[in-house]
N, CA, C and O atoms as a GROMACS GRO file, in nm:
protein
  328
    1MET      N    1  -0.826   2.343  -2.662
    1MET     CA    2  -0.825   2.247  -2.743
    1MET      C    3  -0.736   2.202  -2.899
    1MET      O    4  -0.801   2.222  -3.001
    2PRO      N    5  -0.612   2.153  -2.914
    2PRO     CA    6  -0.553   2.134  -3.025
    2PRO      C    7  -0.696   2.036  -3.109
    2PRO      O    8  -0.779   1.947  -3.090
    3ASP      N    9  -0.632   2.158  -3.232
    3ASP     CA   10  -0.779   2.053  -3.379
    3ASP      C   11  -0.617   1.961  -3.361
    3ASP      O   12  -0.497   1.977  -3.336
    4SER      N   13  -0.757   1.822  -3.405
    4SER     CA   14  -0.666   1.718  -3.450
    4SER      C   15  -0.761   1.680  -3.658
    4SER      O   16  -0.759   1.569  -3.713
    5GLY      N   17  -0.814   1.784  -3.708
    5GLY     CA   18  -0.844   1.745  -3.800
    5GLY      C   19  -0.934   1.673  -3.803
    5GLY      O   20  -0.955   1.622  -3.914
    6VAL      N   21  -1.023   1.636  -3.693
    6VAL     CA   22  -1.126   1.557  -3.671
    6VAL      C   23  -1.292   1.626  -3.655
    6VAL      O   24  -1.340   1.696  -3.565
    7ALA      N   25  -1.318   1.605  -3.708
    7ALA     CA   26  -1.503   1.724  -3.681
    7ALA      C   27  -1.551   1.628  -3.574
    7ALA      O   28  -1.545   1.505  -3.577
    8VAL      N   29  -1.610   1.722  -3.460
    8VAL     CA   30  -1.625   1.622  -3.307
    8VAL      C   31  -1.770   1.750  -3.333
    8VAL      O   32  -1.756   1.869  -3.360
    9PRO      N   33  -1.903   1.670  -3.310
    9PRO     CA   34  -2.046   1.708  -3.290
    9PRO      C   35  -2.056   1.739  -3.174
    9PRO      O   36  -2.054   1.654  -3.085
   10PRO      N   37  -2.075   1.928  -3.141
   10PRO     CA   38  -2.098   1.934  -3.034
   10PRO      C   39  -2.181   1.830  -2.955
   10PRO      O   40  -2.240   1.734  -3.005
   11VAL      N   41  -2.180   1.853  -2.864
   11VAL     CA   42  -2.204   1.749  -2.712
   11VAL      C   43  -2.302   1.883  -2.640
   11VAL      O   44  -2.281   1.995  -2.595
   12PRO      N   45  -2.465   1.753  -2.670
   12PRO     CA   46  -2.620   1.828  -2.596
   12PRO      C   47  -2.580   1.900  -2.434
   12PRO      O   48  -2.463   1.918  -2.398
   13ASP      N   49  -2.659   1.924  -2.378
   13ASP     CA   50  -2.591   2.011  -2.229
   13ASP      C   51  -2.644   1.881  -2.116
   13ASP      O   52  -2.588   1.851  -2.011
   14ARG      N   53  -2.746   1.828  -2.164
   14ARG     CA   54  -2.746   1.705  -2.074
   14ARG      C   55  -2.645   1.544  -2.082
   14ARG      O   56  -2.613   1.455  -2.004
   15CYS      N   57  -2.623   1.580  -2.232
   15CYS     CA   58  -2.471   1.468  -2.244
   15CYS      C   59  -2.372   1.514  -2.147
   15CYS      O   60  -2.330   1.434  -2.064
   16ALA      N   61  -2.328   1.644  -2.148
   16ALA     CA   62  -2.235   1.683  -2.073
   16ALA      C   63  -2.285   1.682  -1.890
   16ALA      O   64  -2.235   1.649  -1.782
   17GLN      N   65  -2.342   1.708  -1.913
   17GLN     CA   66  -2.455   1.688  -1.704
   17GLN      C   67  -2.348   1.553  -1.681
   17GLN      O   68  -2.242   1.543  -1.620
   18TRP      N   69  -2.415   1.469  -1.749
   18TRP     CA   70  -2.352   1.287  -1.760
   18TRP      C   71  -2.237   1.242  -1.729
   18TRP      O   72  -2.205   1.198  -1.618
   19HIS      N   73  -2.144   1.252  -1.863
   19HIS     CA   74  -2.074   1.246  -1.852
   19HIS      C   75  -2.037   1.314  -1.771
   19HIS      O   76  -2.046   1.220  -1.692
   20SER      N   77  -1.977   1.448  -1.669
   20SER     CA   78  -1.976   1.512  -1.582
   20SER      C   79  -1.967   1.475  -1.491
   20SER      O   80  -1.874   1.519  -1.424
   21GLU      N   81  -2.072   1.356  -1.421
   21GLU     CA   82  -2.124   1.320  -1.335
   21GLU      C   83  -2.059   1.170  -1.354
   21GLU      O   84  -1.962   1.173  -1.278
   22TYR      N   85  -2.061   1.124  -1.376
   22TYR     CA   86  -1.967   0.984  -1.455
   22TYR      C   87  -1.863   0.951  -1.464
   22TYR      O   88  -1.814   0.839  -1.470
   23LEU      N   89  -1.811   1.075  -1.465
   23LEU     CA   90  -1.598   1.128  -1.418
   23LEU      C   91  -1.548   1.142  -1.232
   23LEU      O   92  -1.443   1.130  -1.168
   24TRP      N   93  -1.725   1.184  -1.194
   24TRP     CA   94  -1.701   1.196  -1.098
   24TRP      C   95  -1.704   1.055  -1.024
   24TRP      O   96  -1.600   1.032  -0.962
   25VAL      N   97  -1.807   0.950  -1.017
   25VAL     CA   98  -1.805   0.881  -0.936
   25VAL      C   99  -1.706   0.777  -0.970
   25VAL      O  100  -1.680   0.689  -0.888
   26GLU      N  101  -1.615   0.783  -1.154
   26GLU     CA  102  -1.490   0.730  -1.136
   26GLU      C  103  -1.368   0.784  -1.096
   26GLU      O  104  -1.279   0.699  -1.100
   27VAL      N  105  -1.324   0.911  -1.053
   27VAL     CA  106  -1.302   0.910  -0.981
   27VAL      C  107  -1.318   0.912  -0.865
   27VAL      O  108  -1.260   0.815  -0.817
   28GLU      N  109  -1.366   0.974  -0.787
   28GLU     CA  110  -1.447   0.890  -0.601
   28GLU      C  111  -1.410   0.725  -0.608
   28GLU      O  112  -1.353   0.662  -0.519
   29GLU      N  113  -1.435   0.698  -0.672
   29GLU     CA  114  -1.440   0.541  -0.711
   29GLU      C  115  -1.281   0.501  -0.727
   29GLU      O  116  -1.234   0.426  -0.641
   30ALA      N  117  -1.218   0.534  -0.805
   30ALA     CA  118  -0.987   0.552  -0.847
   30ALA      C  119  -0.963   0.555  -0.736
   30ALA      O  120  -0.871   0.482  -0.699
   31TRP      N  121  -1.039   0.642  -0.629
   31TRP     CA  122  -1.012   0.656  -0.486
   31TRP      C  123  -0.994   0.589  -0.379
   31TRP      O  124  -0.903   0.557  -0.303
   32MET      N  125  -1.142   0.572  -0.396
   32MET     CA  126  -1.208   0.434  -0.258
   32MET      C  127  -1.096   0.351  -0.302
   32MET      O  128  -0.986   0.377  -0.254
   33SER      N  129  -1.107   0.258  -0.383
   33SER     CA  130  -1.006   0.161  -0.467
   33SER      C  131  -0.828   0.180  -0.377
   33SER      O  132  -0.766   0.165  -0.271
   34LYS      N  133  -0.824   0.206  -0.462
   34LYS     CA  134  -0.661   0.326  -0.375
   34LYS      C  135  -0.622   0.362  -0.229
   34LYS      O  136  -0.514   0.374  -0.172
   35TRP      N  137  -0.780   0.380  -0.183
   35TRP     CA  138  -0.781   0.387  -0.038
   35TRP      C  139  -0.778   0.181   0.053
   35TRP      O  140  -0.686   0.134   0.120
   36ILE      N  141  -0.875   0.130   0.026
   36ILE     CA  142  -0.927   0.020  -0.025
   36ILE      C  143  -0.745  -0.105   0.008
   36ILE      O  144  -0.713  -0.202   0.076
   37LYS      N  145  -0.698  -0.034  -0.072
   37LYS     CA  146  -0.571  -0.150  -0.157
   37LYS      C  147  -0.470  -0.059  -0.014
   37LYS      O  148  -0.424  -0.126   0.078
   38THR      N  149  -0.452   0.080  -0.019
   38THR     CA  150  -0.357   0.114   0.101
   38THR      C  151  -0.363   0.032   0.221
   38THR      O  152  -0.269  -0.018   0.283
   39ILE      N  153  -0.589   0.019   0.266
   39ILE     CA  154  -0.560  -0.073   0.390
   39ILE      C  155  -0.540  -0.185   0.406
   39ILE      O  156  -0.465  -0.230   0.492
   40LEU      N  157  -0.627  -0.271   0.301
   40LEU     CA  158  -0.564  -0.464   0.300
   40LEU      C  159  -0.439  -0.459   0.300
   40LEU      O  160  -0.380  -0.548   0.361
   41THR      N  161  -0.338  -0.322   0.212
   41THR     CA  162  -0.110  -0.361   0.211
   41THR      C  163  -0.069  -0.369   0.409
   41THR      O  164   0.002  -0.435   0.484
   42VAL      N  165  -0.188  -0.234   0.420
   42VAL     CA  166  -0.092  -0.266   0.621
   42VAL      C  167  -0.179  -0.342   0.678
   42VAL      O  168  -0.125  -0.365   0.787
   43LEU      N  169  -0.302  -0.410   0.677
   43LEU     CA  170  -0.310  -0.540   0.741
   43LEU      C  171  -0.235  -0.671   0.685
   43LEU      O  172  -0.251  -0.782   0.737
   44VAL      N  173  -0.165  -0.653   0.594
   44VAL     CA  174  -0.120  -0.814   0.599
   44VAL      C  175   0.030  -0.753   0.616
   44VAL      O  176   0.098  -0.847   0.657
   45VAL      N  177   0.110  -0.643   0.603
   45VAL     CA  178   0.186  -0.616   0.643
   45VAL      C  179   0.230  -0.599   0.815
   45VAL      O  180   0.336  -0.627   0.871
   46GLY      N  181   0.176  -0.575   0.837
   46GLY     CA  182   0.123  -0.598   1.012
   46GLY      C  183   0.088  -0.705   1.034
   46GLY      O  184   0.134  -0.756   1.136
   47PHE      N  185   0.014  -0.766   0.969
   47PHE     CA  186  -0.028  -0.975   1.025
   47PHE      C  187   0.140  -1.051   1.016
   47PHE      O  188   0.197  -1.106   1.110
   48CYS      N  189   0.213  -1.028   0.817
   48CYS     CA  190   0.295  -1.058   0.834
   48CYS      C  191   0.404  -1.089   0.932
   48CYS      O  192   0.434  -1.206   0.956
   49LEU      N  193   0.473  -0.978   0.996
   49LEU     CA  194   0.502  -0.865   1.100
   49LEU      C  195   0.493  -0.950   1.262
   49LEU      O  196   0.597  -0.994   1.311
   50TYR      N  197   0.341  -0.969   1.344
   50TYR     CA  198   0.308  -1.005   1.435
   50TYR      C  199   0.328  -1.158   1.423
   50TYR      O  200   0.360  -1.216   1.527
   51TYR      N  201   0.310  -1.240   1.298
   51TYR     CA  202   0.373  -1.340   1.269
   51TYR      C  203   0.474  -1.404   1.280
   51TYR      O  204   0.521  -1.516   1.301
   52LEU      N  205   0.501  -1.280   1.254
   52LEU     CA  206   0.698  -1.341   1.215
   52LEU      C  207   0.729  -1.329   1.373
   52LEU      O  208   0.764  -1.437   1.421
   53PHE      N  209   0.721  -1.186   1.494
   53PHE     CA  210   0.802  -1.197   1.550
   53PHE      C  211   0.699  -1.283   1.691
   53PHE      O  212   0.766  -1.352   1.767
   54SER      N  213   0.599  -1.278   1.708
   54SER     CA  214   0.491  -1.457   1.745
   54SER      C  215   0.526  -1.579   1.753
   54SER      O  216   0.522  -1.646   1.856
   55ARG      N  217   0.573  -1.626   1.615
   55ARG     CA  218   0.615  -1.710   1.624
   55ARG      C  219   0.690  -1.723   1.509
   55ARG      O  220   0.630  -1.752   1.405
   56PRO      N  221   0.820  -1.706   1.509
   56PRO     CA  222   0.923  -1.745   1.406
   56PRO      C  223   0.926  -1.890   1.376
   56PRO      O  224   0.916  -1.918   1.256
   57GLU      N  225   0.939  -1.991   1.463
   57GLU     CA  226   0.969  -2.126   1.357
   57GLU      C  227   0.868  -2.162   1.283
   57GLU      O  228   0.885  -2.267   1.221
   58ALA      N  229   0.788  -2.119   1.273
   58ALA     CA  230   0.642  -2.111   1.197
   58ALA      C  231   0.603  -2.033   1.102
   58ALA      O  232   0.538  -2.061   1.002
   59ALA      N  233   0.655  -1.908   1.146
   59ALA     CA  234   0.715  -1.808   1.024
   59ALA      C  235   0.813  -1.908   0.865
   59ALA      O  236   0.756  -1.939   0.761
   60ALA      N  237   0.932  -1.929   0.891
   60ALA     CA  238   0.997  -2.008   0.897
   60ALA      C  239   0.949  -2.092   0.822
   60ALA      O  240   0.921  -2.065   0.705
   61SER      N  241   0.929  -2.228   0.883
   61SER     CA  242   0.845  -2.305   0.865
   61SER      C  243   0.758  -2.234   0.734
   61SER      O  244   0.797  -2.272   0.624
   62ALA      N  245   0.672  -2.161   0.735
   62ALA     CA  246   0.584  -2.114   0.605
   62ALA      C  247   0.688  -2.049   0.501
   62ALA      O  248   0.701  -2.064   0.380
   63VAL      N  249   0.731  -2.000   0.563
   63VAL     CA  250   0.798  -1.937   0.418
   63VAL      C  251   0.889  -2.111   0.308
   63VAL      O  252   0.882  -2.147   0.191
   64LYS      N  253   0.962  -2.168   0.428
   64LYS     CA  254   1.016  -2.286   0.337
   64LYS      C  255   0.891  -2.383   0.244
   64LYS      O  256   0.916  -2.451   0.145
   65THR      N  257   0.738  -2.364   0.318
   65THR     CA  258   0.657  -2.428   0.238
   65THR      C  259   0.673  -2.346   0.112
   65THR      O  260   0.724  -2.406   0.017
   66PHE      N  261   0.646  -2.244   0.096
   66PHE     CA  262   0.590  -2.134   0.018
   66PHE      C  263   0.712  -2.168  -0.115
   66PHE      O  264   0.690  -2.201  -0.231
   67PHE      N  265   0.874  -2.140  -0.030
   67PHE     CA  266   0.946  -2.201  -0.145
   67PHE      C  267   0.944  -2.291  -0.234
   67PHE      O  268   0.938  -2.286  -0.357
   68GLY      N  269   0.955  -2.410  -0.130
   68GLY     CA  270   0.912  -2.493  -0.223
   68GLY      C  271   0.856  -2.510  -0.303
   68GLY      O  272   0.895  -2.520  -0.419
   69ALA      N  273   0.731  -2.519  -0.254
   69ALA     CA  274   0.600  -2.519  -0.300
   69ALA      C  275   0.674  -2.471  -0.514
   69ALA      O  276   0.666  -2.540  -0.616
   70PHE      N  277   0.704  -2.404  -0.503
   70PHE     CA  278   0.813  -2.371  -0.657
   70PHE      C  279   0.835  -2.491  -0.768
   70PHE      O  280   0.803  -2.538  -0.877
   71ASP      N  281   0.928  -2.502  -0.634
   71ASP     CA  282   1.124  -2.602  -0.647
   71ASP      C  283   0.972  -2.792  -0.690
   71ASP      O  284   0.996  -2.873  -0.779
   72SER      N  285   0.893  -2.798  -0.633
   72SER     CA  286   0.807  -2.895  -0.728
   72SER      C  287   0.734  -2.859  -0.807
   72SER      O  288   0.666  -2.951  -0.852
   73ILE      N  289   0.703  -2.712  -0.874
   73ILE     CA  290   0.641  -2.718  -1.068
   73ILE      C  291   0.779  -2.703  -1.131
   73ILE      O  292   0.791  -2.720  -1.252
   74GLY      N  293   0.911  -2.664  -1.034
   74GLY     CA  294   0.944  -2.655  -1.184
   74GLY      C  295   1.062  -2.814  -1.127
   74GLY      O  296   1.182  -2.826  -1.152
   75ARG      N  297   0.989  -2.895  -1.063
   75ARG     CA  298   1.069  -3.051  -1.085
   75ARG      C  299   0.935  -3.157  -1.123
   75ARG      O  300   0.924  -3.270  -1.075
   76PHE      N  301   0.863  -3.112  -1.191
   76PHE     CA  302   0.772  -3.124  -1.211
   76PHE      C  303   0.766  -3.168  -1.418
   76PHE      O  304   0.748  -3.268  -1.488
   77PHE      N  305   0.809  -2.946  -1.446
   77PHE     CA  306   0.794  -2.912  -1.600
   77PHE      C  307   0.927  -2.989  -1.632
   77PHE      O  308   0.945  -3.030  -1.746
   78VAL      N  309   1.042  -3.015  -1.512
   78VAL     CA  310   1.180  -3.061  -1.595
   78VAL      C  311   1.108  -3.215  -1.635
   78VAL      O  312   1.073  -3.229  -1.752
   79GLU      N  313   1.084  -3.341  -1.531
   79GLU     CA  314   1.035  -3.434  -1.549
   79GLU      C  315   0.955  -3.442  -1.716
   79GLU      O  316   1.000  -3.505  -1.811
   80LEU      N  317   0.834  -3.363  -1.716
   80LEU     CA  318   0.717  -3.362  -1.767
   80LEU      C  319   0.802  -3.275  -1.950
   80LEU      O  320   0.738  -3.270  -2.055
   81SER      N  321   0.942  -3.223  -1.937
   81SER     CA  322   1.004  -3.175  -2.056
   81SER      C  323   1.085  -3.388  -2.120
   81SER      O  324   1.054  -3.435  -2.229
   82ARG      N  325   1.123  -3.419  -2.078
   82ARG     CA  326   1.214  -3.599  -1.991
   82ARG      C  327   1.104  -3.683  -2.110
   82ARG      O  328   1.103  -3.806  -2.116
   0.00000   0.00000   0.00000
């Protein structure tokens, strides 16, 4: 460990043990959250592809509605600024 010029008190053994257990829990939680995010992403993309191929007209309508909301928000702020 490089010397930073700051005096660090020694860590008691029980604190070091707790700290290492806490770090293990953090690593395990990070791995689990990454795993869950990956699964949810795959499910969302899979649903979008299924919806696109099973009902293309409805999918096109949903996309138009989604982007139409941004157009409405833009018009709102333009009118608000006048």
